[in-house]
Structure formats: C-alpha cells, structure tokens
DRENBA-783438 format. One line per field, with one value per residue (C-alpha): residue number from 1; residue in one letter; x, y, z. Coordinates in nm, 3 decimals, always signed. Each point is the difference from the previous one (the first is absolute). Example, Ala and Ser with C-alpha at 12.3 -4.5 7.8 and 13.67 -1.06 7.14 Angstrom:
BEGIN
k = (1:2)
r = (A:S)
X = (+1.230:+0.137)
Y = (-0.450:+0.344)
Z = (+0.780:-0.066)
//
This chain:
BEGIN
k = (1:2:3:4:5:6:7:8:9:10:11:12:13:14:15:16:17:18:19:20:21:22:23:24:25:26:27:28:29:30:31:32:33:34:35:36:37:38:39:40:41:42:43:44:45:46:47:48:49:50:51:52:53:54:55:56:57:58:59:60:61:62:63:64:65:66:67:68:69:70:71:72:73:74:75:76:77:78:79:80:81:82:83:84:85:86:87:88:89:90:91:92:93:94:95:96:97:98:99:100:101:102:103:104:105:106:107:108:109:110:111:112:113:114:115:116:117:118:119:120:121:122:123)
r = (M:K:C:K:A:T:K:E:D:D:E:Q:C:N:A:N:A:M:N:G:S:D:F:C:Y:T:H:N:P:D:I:P:E:E:E:K:K:Q:A:Q:A:N:G:G:A:N:R:A:L:I:L:K:E:P:L:P:V:I:A:L:T:E:P:S:D:A:V:L:L:V:A:D:T:I:R:R:V:R:A:G:E:L:D:I:K:T:A:N:C:I:G:F:L:S:D:K:L:L:K:A:F:E:I:S:N:L:N:G:R:L:E:L:V:E:R:T:I:L:K:K:Q:K:Y)
X = (+7.047:-0.044:+0.073:-0.281:+0.073:-0.190:+0.190:-0.040:-0.243:-0.222:+0.114:+0.118:+0.391:+0.056:+0.370:+0.041:-0.020:+0.338:+0.042:-0.162:-0.218:-0.277:+0.159:+0.338:+0.279:-0.107:-0.326:+0.141:-0.010:+0.252:+0.233:+0.161:-0.015:+0.323:+0.093:-0.263:+0.147:+0.368:-0.108:-0.244:+0.380:+0.188:-0.226:+0.004:+0.343:+0.055:-0.210:+0.318:+0.177:+0.347:+0.257:+0.166:+0.235:+0.100:-0.212:+0.277:+0.111:-0.181:+0.236:-0.246:+0.168:-0.324:-0.336:-0.049:+0.196:-0.289:-0.263:+0.161:+0.048:-0.371:-0.105:+0.235:-0.119:-0.384:+0.149:+0.127:-0.302:-0.227:+0.202:-0.006:+0.418:-0.056:-0.163:-0.259:+0.182:+0.355:-0.187:-0.168:+0.366:+0.182:-0.402:+0.099:+0.375:-0.029:-0.259:+0.316:+0.235:-0.245:-0.014:+0.334:+0.063:-0.248:+0.151:+0.373:-0.121:-0.206:+0.326:+0.168:-0.240:+0.039:+0.375:+0.007:-0.267:+0.230:+0.301:-0.200:-0.132:+0.365:+0.108:-0.218:+0.036:+0.424:-0.080)
Y = (+12.823:-0.082:+0.199:+0.222:+0.005:-0.163:-0.215:+0.032:-0.293:+0.232:-0.270:+0.130:-0.020:-0.254:+0.161:+0.135:+0.365:+0.199:+0.145:+0.289:-0.025:-0.160:-0.143:-0.262:+0.093:-0.067:+0.201:+0.256:+0.362:+0.136:-0.211:+0.119:-0.258:+0.009:-0.118:-0.293:-0.106:+0.018:-0.181:-0.272:-0.006:-0.071:-0.283:+0.092:+0.048:+0.310:-0.127:-0.218:+0.140:+0.055:-0.086:+0.317:-0.273:-0.367:-0.204:-0.099:-0.362:-0.256:-0.338:-0.262:-0.317:-0.153:-0.023:+0.239:+0.251:-0.075:+0.122:+0.323:+0.075:-0.034:+0.188:+0.328:-0.039:-0.008:+0.329:+0.198:-0.088:+0.125:+0.305:+0.046:-0.008:-0.306:-0.091:-0.275:-0.152:-0.008:-0.142:-0.271:-0.090:+0.005:-0.246:-0.228:-0.042:+0.000:-0.302:-0.156:+0.060:-0.195:-0.311:-0.027:+0.025:-0.284:-0.237:+0.108:-0.109:-0.345:-0.107:+0.032:-0.205:-0.253:-0.022:-0.059:-0.234:-0.186:+0.015:-0.165:-0.275:-0.042:-0.027:-0.287:-0.198:-0.039:-0.164)
Z = (+7.625:-0.359:-0.311:-0.069:-0.429:-0.249:-0.224:-0.402:+0.021:+0.221:+0.294:+0.345:+0.059:+0.232:+0.095:+0.406:-0.050:+0.170:+0.314:+0.015:-0.325:-0.145:-0.300:-0.051:-0.188:-0.286:-0.027:+0.227:-0.166:+0.235:-0.219:-0.272:-0.290:-0.101:+0.362:-0.043:-0.304:+0.135:+0.344:-0.270:-0.224:+0.338:+0.070:+0.363:+0.043:+0.165:+0.295:+0.122:+0.310:-0.068:+0.277:+0.113:+0.114:+0.008:+0.289:+0.271:-0.080:+0.206:+0.061:-0.098:+0.146:+0.193:-0.069:+0.297:-0.192:-0.258:+0.219:+0.094:-0.360:-0.104:+0.283:-0.079:-0.329:+0.119:+0.244:-0.282:-0.235:+0.246:+0.058:-0.367:-0.016:-0.219:-0.344:-0.018:-0.249:+0.132:+0.329:-0.237:-0.113:+0.374:+0.095:-0.248:+0.017:+0.391:-0.083:-0.199:+0.276:+0.218:-0.231:-0.029:+0.354:+0.051:-0.229:+0.089:+0.394:-0.164:-0.173:+0.291:+0.203:-0.291:+0.015:+0.383:-0.029:-0.310:+0.255:+0.252:-0.197:-0.192:+0.390:+0.117:-0.341:+0.090:+0.348)
//
C-alpha cells in the first residue's frame, strides 16, 4: 500500500506505507521528527544487522565450497540473520573466487598440454 500523505508540491507520496500504518516512515506522524532527522543523518546505517557472533569459518578450497557459502548466505539473509550489504559483499567475493578457481584450472590444463607438446617434440 502506498503512503497516503501529500507532498509539499501537492503530489501524492509514492513511498510504501509502513506495516500497520497509512504512512511511510517520513510522513508517519507517530514517529518524532528528531528520530526522522537522526535516521536521515545516519543514512540508514542503523538498519544494518549487527552480528552477535562471527559467522562460522567455511573452508574455500574448491568451487563447490563457494556454492555452499552462497547457499548459507542466502539462508541467513532470508532468516534475517545477515544484512544485505554483507551478503552482497560475500556474493561479489564468491564470484571473484569462482573466477580464480576457473583461471587456476585453465592454467593447470594449459601446462599439461604444453608438457605433452614438449615431450612429443623431443621424439
């Protein structure tokens, strides 16, 4: 549901209303102006979840480990245990890790081909 407030330019507010309210956060009369100003000054920083304990260590030695990491991250985000910024960072770094595995694998295969060619040239 959209916010029922009208902005200063007489246009309807397009923000989504808060749960249990007819208004968005900015237009909600039940939220003190000082709290709104502080939230705006924080830039939403107070919305990030603070982890009570560090995430468990996951060994990342094979591509399948990265798959497990991403699956665990998705589960934690859906359960509300992990904030989106951290999850996005894990997703980005997981992608880089998978690319590194791919390049490492290709380099290993290339070295094998080069050794095979060198052996054949010696005969």
